[in-house]
N, C-alpha and C positions, 0 to 999 in steps of 0.2 A: 487598344489597351487602358486608353483615360479611363475608360467607362468603368474598368474592374481595378483600379485603383482603390476607390474607395471602401468597398467590398473588403478588398486585402487589409487594408489601414486598418479597419474593424476590428478583425479577423485579430490581429497582431496586438491591437488594444484590451482587446476581452482577452487572451492569451495573459498577457502580463499581470492584469484583474486577478485572472482564475490565479497566476502562481504567486502572487502578493496575499491572496486569502489565507491560501496554503502556508505560507511564514507566518503571517499575523497567527493564526487559526494555533501553530504549533506553538510560538512563543507566548501565549498567553493561556498554552495545554500544562504550562513547567508549574502552573499555578494551582492546579488542581491536587488535590490532595493524593498522599503519596501511599504507597501501599509499607506498610511497617509490619515490623514484629514478624511478620511471613516468612524470610529468609532464613530467619534462624541464626542469623548469626547480629547480636549485640552490637547496636550501635548504625546498623545497618537500613539502606531503605529501598525500597524499588519506586522509583519517580512512575508517575503516572506517563510520560512523555515516550516511553518505551514503544506505547500502544499508538502511536501517533506515529512512530517510525516502520511499523508495516502499514499503515492506513496510508498514509503519504503513497508508500510504495504503489499499496494495491490502487488508488487513482490516479496519481502521478505517471505512472512508470517506475522502472528503476533509475533510470539517471535523474529526471525532474524532483522522483519522491525522495534521493538521497540529496541532490542540493537543498531543494525546501528545510528537509528533518534537519538537516547538517546547520543551515542559517538560523532558524529560526530555535533552536538550541544554544546556539552559540551568541547569538545575541541578549537569551534570557541569563547567559553566563556571564558575559560581560558587564551584563547591568546590573550586577551583583559587585560588593564590592568583594575588593584583596584577592578578583580572578587569580592575578599570575601567583600567587602566593598558596594558590589552591595544590592538593597533591597531583597527583601525577597522570592518576587515574580519570580525577575528576574533566582534568583539562583535557583529556583523550575521550570522555564518554560519548558527543557528539559524534565522533566518526564509530563508534557501535552503534548509534541510534540508526545514523547511514546506510551500515554494515545491514541492519534490518529491513531498511526502504527497499535496496540492492534484491536483496534475497525476493522477500514480498512480491516486487514489481515483477522480477523474472516469473515468478508463480503465478501469476495472474494471466501475465502476456503467455502464460506454456510453454515458456524454457526450462522447462524441468533438467534438463540435463544441466545447465550452467548453475541453475539455483541449488541444485543437491549436490552438485558438484563443492560448492564452496561449502553446504552443510556440512557435507561426509569429510571435507579435509579438517573443517573445524574441528569435528568429533576426533580423527585421525590425529591430529595436533596434540589432544588432550593429552596423548598417550605416548607424546614423542618427550617430555617433563617427566621427572623422578616422580614427583606429586602425583599426578596423572595414573601413573602403574602402581602408586600405593591405595589411590582411589579410582580402581578399577573401572568400578562399576557405576560411575557419579553420572557418565553421560545417558543413562539406562534409558531415561525417557527420549530423549534427542534420537535415540536408535529406534523405540517403542513406535515413534512419530514418523520415522521413515517408512520403516516396514510399513504402517500401516498406510500411507500414502503410495507406498508401492502398490497393495494390495486395493486399493480403494480405485487410484487410477485404470489398473487391469481390469478391473471387474463393473466399472461404472458405464462403459461406454454408449451404451445403448439407451442410457439415460442422461446423456447429456445436457437435453436442452429443457429438463426439468430447474425446476425453483429449489428444489433439493439439491441437485448436483449443485448447480451456482453457490448456495449457504458453505454446505460442506465443501467446494473445493475453495471459496473466499475464508473459512474457517483454518483448513492446512496449509493456506497464503500465509494469513495472519500469524499460524501456532508456528511455523518453521521459520519466520522471519524473526520472531521474538525471541525465539530460541538458537537461532545465529546471532543475535547482540547475546544472549547470557553464556550461551559457549564462548564463543568471543571473551568478554567481559570475567566470567571465570579463571581464565587462564590471564589473561593481564593482571586481574585482581589479585592473582594468587603473587606473584613475581613483585609487584608494585609495594601490595601492602604484604606479602610473605605469611601467608597464611600458612596453615595446619595441615595436613589432613582429617584432624578430626574436626575441627571447623566446616570441612566439606561434605565428612560423614554424617554430622546432624544436619543435612538437610536436602539430603537426599529425594524426601519423601515428601517436602514441602516447596521449595522450587518450582514444582509440577504444577501445583496448585496457584502458585499467581503469574505464573506464564499463559495456563489457561483461563483466568480470569482478564489479563490483557487481550491476550487473540480474540477472545470471544464479544469483548468488545468494540476493538477494530472491526471485527466482521460483522457486527449488528450496523454500524455506521457503514460501512463500505455497502451491507446487501442492501439497505435504504436509498444510501447514493447511486448505486446502478440501477435500481427498481423506479427511480424517478428518472436519471438517464436514458433507460428504455422507453418512458412512458412518454415523455416529451419527442424522442425519435419517428415512435410507433403515431402519435399526432402531427407532428412534421408532414410526416409520408401522407398522413391523411387529409394535410391543408394542401400541400403539393401536389394531390392528387384534385381536391374540391377548387381548387385557381386553375389547372388544364382544362378542368370541363368546363368549367367558367370563360374562358379563354376560348375553347374548341367553338362555345355556346354562340360568343360575341360574333367569332366568326361566320356561323352558319347565318346569325343573322346578318352581319353584313352582305354576305354574299346573297341570300333570296331577297333581304329588305333594300336594295340598294345595287348592286351590280349586274345579278340578271335582269331587271326592270328595265335597265340603261342599254344592256345588249339585246333585249327583245324591242325594242325603241328601235334603237338603230336598224334591227332587220326590219321592220315594217317598213321604216325609210327606205 
């Protein structure tokens, strides 16, 4: 056990640095240019950090991805002056990003049932309120994405190992993640800010565009990341095979050059 301890310790250190890197990257992503004027409501903006919600979930998983997203965004928020005087919506925004990480992480882990249950529940929750029933067509894009994913997953079983399948799967994970954030945010925003039906009607063809942009950004980064990891794993397997071959060759040399001559000499004696 003593010989294995350094390896275990090193693995924990690497994991901690890996998680810390995610928090730092998420924190500084808050300073990236925001999407403004896309949502259609004056004075609103879509933070670029929304893309990192899905990205963290896809890379770190639903649990640690949510922790990293929430920590990074919370640190950014409290670093700005007047955090406690902000609106309720701004103070709760980190939890929306965390939700995006949870859903995207579940999707990548192929826990589709749990992810789609959350996603579908948010769509259903929209219709529980009078505003949602007045603007019943607001989640049209969410429903289209849900149906499109179910069709894709049902008909792509034979291409599961292709790079195209991986990219599209990551895109759906990122898109459903940011749309979960959007749906929860819309419900919260409608109650905290008390927007009327007209404001939501004005953005029904605009919010899909900004969510697609956010999802594509997260998808390209995640696809690049997983491609790199795949190459590292394949290289590691090749190195392991090479070391095994060299080790076997050393043993053979030792047997033929050292052990066998000794045995032969003893037999002669």
